[in-house]
N, C-alpha and C positions, 0 to 999 in steps of 0.2 A: 538630730534628724537622721533617719535611716535612708540610705540611697539605694532603694530596692531596685530601681531601674537597671543598675549595674549588675544585678544578681540573677534575675530569673530568665531562664529559657525553658527548662523543664523543671517542674516543681514536683517533688515526690513528698507526699504528706502521708505519714503512717497513722495518724490518729492516736488516740490515747491507749488503745490496746496493743498497738504494735503490729508489724507485719513480719512474719517469719522470712528469713533469708533476705532481709532488706539490704545488708551489706553486699551480697552477691548481685542483687538487682542494680544497685547504685554503681558498682564496679563495671557491670556489663554496659550500663548507659554511658560510661566515660569513653567507650570506644566509638560513640557516635560523633561525627564532626560538628554536631550542633551544640555540644556542651557549651556553657556550664550548666550544672545542676544545682538546685537548691533543695535541701532536704530539711523538713521540719519534723522534729520528733515529739513535739508537745512535752508532756511530763514524763516520757519514757526515758529515764536516766541511763539504764543499761544499754539501750539502743543508741542513745546519744554518744556515750563513751566509745562504742564500737565504730560508729560512723565518723566520729572525730579522728580516730586513728586512720580510717580510710581517706579522709580529707587531707591528712598530712601526706599521703602517698600521691594524691591527685589535687594539689593545692590550686591549680588554675581552673579545674573543672568542677570541684565539689565544694559547696558551702553548706555547713550544717548548723542548724539552730535547734534549740530546745523550745520551750514555750515562748512565743513572741506575741506582742500586741498588734503586729502588722501583717498578719496572715492575709487579710483582705487585699492588701497592696501586692503581696507576692502572687496571689491567685490572679489578680487583674493583669499583672505583667507577664504571666507565664504563657509560653507557647503551647504547652501541654501540661495537664495536671494528672498525676498518677497517684491514686489514693485507694484506701479501702472504702467501703460503701457506707460510711457514717453519714448521717443526714446533713450535718452542718457543712462539711467539706463538699459533699456531693451537690447540694442545692445551691450553695454559694458559687461554686464553679459553674453550674448551669445558668444561674442568674447573670453571671458575668460573661456568658457565651464563650467560655474557654473550652477547648477540647478536653474531654474527660475519659480517663482510662481507669476503670475499677479493677483492682487486682485481688481483692479479698473482701470478705464480709463476715460478720458474726451471725451464725445461723440463728434464725428467729428474730433477733433484734434488728438486723440490717438486711435481711432477705428481701423484704418489700422494696427497699430503696434500690438494691441491685436489680431486682426484677423490673421495676419501673423504668430504669434507665435502658435496660435491654429491650423491653417490650415496646417502648416509645421510640427506640432507636435514637437516643439523645447522646450516646457515648458508647464505649466499648467495655466489655467485661472480659479480661484475659487473666485467668488464674495461673497460667503457665508463665512464670516470670522469665524464662528463657526466650519467650516469644515477644515480650514487651518491647525490647529495643527495635525490633523490626516493625512493630506496630507504630511506635513513635516515629520512625523514619517515614512510614506511609502517611501519617498524619501531617508531618511537617512538609511533605511533598504536595499535599492537598490533591491527591488523585480524585477521580470522579466519585468513587464510593465514599471517600472521606468527606468530600464536599457536600454530598447529600446529607450525611449525618450532621455536619456542622450547620448547614442551612436549616434543617429541621429543628435543631436545638435553638437556633437564633429566632425562629418563628414561633416556638412553643409558648403558649400563653399560660403562665402560672397564675393560679388563683390564690390569693391570701384568704385562707379559710377562717380567720379569726372572726370576721363579722358574721359569717354563716353559723359558726358555733355559738356565738353570743345570741343570735336571733333564736336559735333552737332552744337554748337554755332559758331564754326569757319566756318562751311559749310553753315550757314544761310545767307540769303541775307543781305547786308549792310543796316543799317538804322533801324533794328528791335529794 
C-alpha cells in the first residue's frame, strides 16, 4: 500500500512529453517553506534520472516517481498541482477541486485545454517558471484573488459529453 498522504504538498506533473527546465523549477520550489514536493515523470526516463539526482540533494523535500498507478491519490492530496495542459491531468485536477497551475502546453494539441482553464478562470497559466514559486506561495496563502479562482473552480459544473455524443450519433443517418 502506498502512503501518499505523507507525500503530497505540491505535485509537479510533467506529463508524457516532459517540461523543459523541470529540474530548475523543482529546485526553485524547494526554497518554499511549504515543501515537500512530489514529482511524477510518467514514462519520461531521462527526466526521471535527472530529477532523482535532484531528489538526492533535497531528500526531505523532493519525492520523484516515474509512471505510477496512484496519480489520482497524489492529485487528491496535493495543495497545488503544477502541470502542463494535458487533458487528463488538467481535468482530473479540476474535478478534484485542487488548485491548478499550467506551465506548458503542446501547441495545437493542448492549446484548447490551456485556453479553457484561463478563459473560465479555473486555474493559472504561468509559462515563466521563475514566477511559479511566487504563484504557489500566493495560492497557499489563499488571498482574495486566489480564493475567487478556487471558488469558481469548485462551483464549475462539468458535463460528461458521452451521452450527448451517443445521442448525436444515434440520430445521424446510417452509413456515416
